[in-house]
N, C-alpha and C positions, 0 to 999 in steps of 0.2 A: 231559141224558137222554144215559144213554150210548150208545157206537155198538155193537152187540151183531153185525158181520160175525163170520161161522164160528162161532157158538155154537147150540151143538147140529145142526152138519154132520159128516155121517161123511166123513173124509180120512183118510188117511195123514199121521203125524207122524213127520218122520224123527229118526233117534237125535240126544241133544242137545238138541233143544227142551224149552223152561221151561214147564212147563203146572203151571195150578191148578184144582182141581175146585172148588165151590162146590153145595151145603154139604153139607160132611160132619158127621156127629151124631158127635160123640169119644166116649170112654167115660164120662163123667158129664154126658149127654145135653144138652150145649152145642154150638150151631151153631157152624164154624167151616171154613177153608180149608185144602186137602191141597195143598202144595209137592212138587212129583217135576221129574224131568229123566228124558224117552224114554229108553230103555236099547234096545230094541224093539217094532216095530210091524209085526203080519200081517193081511192081510185073512185071516179065520177064517170058515171055509164054514158051520160051526154055529151061528152066529148070524147071519149075512150082514153082517157091515161088518167094519171094519179095529178089533182089541183091540193095546191095547198093555202093554208090561211098563213101569211105573212106580214104581219104589221110593220112598217119600216122604220126604224129605229134614227 
């Protein structure tokens, strides 16, 4: 069984952290993973949690 520590937590991610988002449905309706690197992360008062700019790699 995989260890899921940190999954679903709202927390600040420093720039340079590698991230993966699962599941992501691509243009041809297949479920896949999306990978990227955090460029900027900030506390967004409108949504009440951290939001990060992470371009896909």
